[in-house]
N, C-alpha and C positions, 0 to 999 in steps of 0.2 A: 732808449735808456742808455745813459752814459756809463762808461766803465767805472768811474769813481762811485756812481750810485750802487753798482753791483758790489764793489769792494766794501762800501760802508754797510750794506745789508748783510754781506757775508761775515764781516767782523761782528756785527750785532748778533747774528745767528750763532756764531761760535762762542761769544761771551755769555749769551743768555740760555743756551741749550740745556745746561746742567743746573740752572737755578730752578727752584721749585715754583716757577711761573711759566706761562706759555711763551716760548720763543717765537711761535707763529704770531701771537698777539703783538709782540714787540716789532715784528716785521711790518705789520699793518699800521701800527702807530707811527713808526719811523717813516713809512712811505707817505702817510698823511701829513706828518709834521714837516718833512723835508720837501713835500710836493713832488714826490717821485711817482711816476705812473708805471706800474708794473704791466708787462705784456700778458699777464694771466697767472695761472698757478704753476706754470712751467718753472719759473725762477725759484719759487718756494720749494718745489719738488727737487730741483737740482741742489739747492742749499741743504735740504734735509738729507739727500743722498751723500753729500759731502760730509755731513756730520756722521752718518752711518759708516762711511768709509774710514774716517779718522778713528772712530770708536773701535772698529774691527782691527785696525793697525795697532792701536794702543793695547788692546786686550787680546791680541792674537794668541799668546801662550795660554791664557786662561780658557779661551774658546777651544783650542786644541786639546787641552787637558779635560775639558768637559766632554768633548766628543770621544776621546779615548776611554774615559770612564763609562760613557754610555755603551760603547762597543764591548767593553769588558763586562758590563752589567748584562748585556744580551748573551754573551758567551758563557759567563759563570755568575748566575744570579746570587749565589751564596758566597761569592768570593770576598770580600771585605775591602775592596779598593776604596781609597779615600773619597773618590768622586761619587760613590754609590749613595752616600748620605746627601750630597748636593742634588742628585737626580731625584731622590725621595722628596726633598723639599720642593723641588720644581713641580713634581707630580701633585703633591698636596696643594700647592699654591694654585695650580691650574684647575684642579677639581673645585676648590673653594670659589675661585673667580667665575668658573662656569656655572656653578650653582647660584651664585648671587645674580649673575646676568640672566639666567633662566627665570629666576623668581621676579626680577624687575620686569622682564618682558611679559611674563604671565600676569603680573599685577597691573600692567599698563603704564609703567613709569618711564618707558623709553620711547 
């Protein structure tokens, strides 16, 4: 695999990651269209880790704020920190998604 091929796939991953379509699908289509032979899933894994790393850098202050809110929620559950509401929303979202996943598994849809 040539360096230019990796750069093209990396740019494609970066541009399509936050679109409401599959960035992994774009990688597969681009590899087929350009005739690029990937050495396996390692390249896709590295590209997705690069995306994760960039998201953590961009949203670092928000991530730290959420963790601080979680710690303050553990220390003082009746406290009224601004992040308490965010953690409540995350907990509700998690419970709803878990329930839907469980129901899909039990009904045989997965």
